[in-house]
matplotlib code that plots the C-alpha trace (Angstrom):
import matplotlib.pyplot as plt

x = [99.1, 101.0, 103.8, 101.8, 102.6, 100.5, 101.0, 101.2, 98.0, 98.0, 100.4, 100.6, 101.8, 104.2, 105.7, 105.9, 107.9, 110.1, 110.9, 111.7, 114.3, 117.9, 118.6, 120.8, 120.7, 117.8, 115.5, 116.4, 115.4, 111.8, 111.8, 113.3, 111.6, 108.3, 109.2, 110.5, 108.2, 111.1, 111.4, 113.8, 116.5, 116.5, 116.4, 119.3, 121.5, 121.4, 124.7, 125.2, 126.2, 122.9, 121.1, 123.2, 123.0, 120.3, 116.6, 115.7, 116.8, 116.9, 116.9, 116.5, 114.4, 116.1, 112.8, 111.2, 114.2, 112.1, 113.7, 111.9, 112.6, 111.7, 111.5, 112.4, 110.0, 111.4, 111.7, 113.6, 116.0, 116.7, 117.4, 119.6, 121.7, 122.5, 124.0, 127.6, 130.3, 131.8, 129.7, 130.2, 129.3, 126.0, 123.2, 122.2, 125.7, 126.3, 128.7, 131.6, 130.5, 131.7, 128.2, 124.6, 122.6, 120.8, 117.0, 116.9, 118.7, 116.3, 113.4, 114.9, 115.5, 111.8, 110.3, 112.3, 111.4, 107.7, 107.9, 109.6, 107.0, 104.3, 102.5, 103.4, 100.2, 98.0, 99.5, 100.1, 103.0, 105.6, 108.3, 110.5, 107.6, 105.6, 107.5, 106.4, 102.8, 102.8, 104.1, 101.2, 98.7, 100.0, 99.5, 95.9, 95.3, 96.5, 93.8, 96.2, 94.1, 94.4, 95.4, 98.4, 99.4, 99.0, 101.4, 103.9, 104.0, 104.0, 100.8, 98.6, 95.2, 93.5, 92.0, 95.5, 96.7, 93.8, 94.4, 98.2, 97.8, 95.3, 92.1, 89.4, 85.9, 84.8, 86.8, 85.3, 81.8, 82.5, 83.6, 80.3, 78.4, 80.1, 78.8, 76.0, 73.8]
y = [-259.3, -260.7, -258.2, -255.0, -252.4, -249.7, -246.0, -244.8, -242.8, -241.9, -239.1, -240.7, -244.0, -242.1, -240.4, -243.7, -245.1, -242.1, -242.3, -246.0, -245.3, -244.5, -240.7, -240.1, -242.3, -244.6, -241.8, -239.7, -242.7, -242.3, -238.5, -237.8, -240.9, -239.5, -235.9, -236.6, -239.5, -241.0, -244.7, -246.4, -246.8, -243.0, -242.2, -244.5, -243.0, -239.5, -238.0, -235.4, -232.7, -233.3, -232.0, -230.0, -226.3, -226.7, -225.7, -228.2, -231.4, -232.1, -235.8, -238.1, -241.0, -244.3, -246.2, -243.7, -241.6, -238.4, -235.5, -234.2, -231.1, -231.5, -228.2, -228.6, -227.7, -225.7, -228.9, -230.7, -227.7, -227.9, -231.7, -231.5, -228.6, -230.8, -233.6, -234.4, -235.9, -235.1, -234.0, -237.3, -239.4, -241.3, -239.9, -243.5, -245.0, -248.6, -249.2, -249.4, -246.0, -246.5, -247.4, -246.8, -249.4, -251.9, -252.0, -255.1, -253.2, -250.3, -252.7, -254.3, -250.9, -249.9, -253.2, -253.6, -250.1, -250.8, -253.8, -251.7, -249.0, -251.7, -250.4, -253.3, -255.3, -252.2, -250.9, -254.2, -254.7, -252.0, -251.8, -249.2, -248.3, -247.4, -244.1, -243.2, -244.2, -242.2, -239.2, -239.5, -240.0, -236.8, -234.8, -236.2, -235.1, -231.6, -231.5, -231.6, -232.6, -236.3, -235.4, -233.5, -236.4, -238.7, -236.5, -236.2, -240.0, -240.7, -242.7, -243.1, -243.0, -241.3, -244.7, -246.2, -243.3, -243.5, -247.3, -246.7, -244.2, -246.4, -244.5, -247.1, -247.2, -246.8, -243.6, -242.2, -243.1, -241.5, -238.3, -238.2, -238.9, -236.1, -233.4, -231.5, -229.4]
z = [33.5, 36.4, 36.5, 36.0, 38.5, 40.1, 40.8, 44.4, 44.6, 48.3, 49.3, 52.7, 51.3, 49.0, 52.1, 54.0, 51.1, 50.8, 54.6, 54.3, 51.6, 52.6, 52.2, 49.1, 46.0, 47.1, 48.1, 45.0, 42.9, 44.2, 44.2, 40.7, 39.2, 40.2, 39.4, 35.9, 34.7, 32.7, 31.9, 34.3, 31.6, 31.0, 34.7, 35.6, 32.8, 34.3, 35.4, 38.2, 35.6, 33.7, 36.8, 39.3, 38.6, 36.0, 35.9, 33.2, 31.6, 27.8, 27.2, 24.2, 25.4, 24.6, 23.7, 21.4, 20.3, 21.1, 22.8, 25.8, 28.0, 31.6, 33.6, 37.2, 40.0, 43.0, 45.1, 42.3, 41.9, 45.6, 45.4, 42.3, 43.7, 46.7, 44.5, 45.2, 43.1, 39.7, 36.8, 35.0, 38.0, 37.7, 40.0, 40.7, 40.8, 41.8, 44.7, 42.3, 40.9, 37.3, 36.2, 37.4, 39.4, 37.3, 36.7, 38.9, 41.7, 41.4, 41.6, 44.7, 46.4, 45.8, 46.8, 50.0, 51.0, 50.3, 52.6, 55.4, 54.9, 55.2, 52.0, 49.7, 50.2, 50.0, 46.7, 45.1, 42.7, 42.9, 40.3, 38.6, 36.3, 39.5, 39.5, 36.0, 36.7, 39.9, 37.9, 35.5, 38.4, 40.1, 36.9, 36.7, 40.3, 39.5, 36.8, 33.9, 30.9, 29.9, 26.4, 27.8, 30.1, 27.1, 25.1, 28.0, 28.5, 24.7, 24.7, 21.6, 23.3, 26.3, 27.2, 27.5, 29.6, 32.0, 32.4, 32.7, 35.6, 37.3, 36.8, 37.1, 35.9, 39.6, 39.9, 36.8, 38.0, 41.4, 39.6, 37.7, 40.8, 42.7, 40.4, 42.0, 39.7]

ax = plt.figure().add_subplot(projection="3d")
ax.plot(x, y, z, "-o")
ax.set_aspect("equal")
plt.show()
C-alpha cells in the first residue's frame, strides 16, 4: 500500500519532530494527536472549551459512532490549560479561525516538520494517521495488553492491531529471543 504511514517509534525522532513544529497549534497537533489517538477528523473538530479546564474528553467518534472517554495525563492537562481563545474556537483553527485546518493542511504541517527535523527518510511515510499509530505504539511500549490497545483503537483483531502499530515479525522474534530462562 503506497500511502500507508508509520508510527514514530523512536522518542528521539518524536522530539525532533516536536521541536521542528511551530509552538502553538502545529506542535499541539502532534502532542494531542499522539496523546489522544483519535482519527484526524475527530481531532480537528475539537474546540478549546472541550479541553481547557477539563481532565477528560467525552467524544463520539465520527467514523464508528462510538462514544469514547479519554482521561488526560498530567502533561495533557498542562497543555490544555494553556489554550487561549474562546471556548467555541477550534483548537486547530485555520488562519481565518472560523473553521479548523483541513486534513490536507494537517498532513502538510507534519510532513514539512519531518523534513526540517531530518527524520522523514528514516521513518518513511508520515501522515495524519501517524499520530494515531504512534499513540498505539506508545501504549504497546508501556506494556498495555494488545487486546486492550485493540479495544481502544476499535480494531477487530490483535493481528491487525500489531500490524497497525508497526510491530513486525522481526520485533516479535527479537522479543522471544531476549527471554533468558
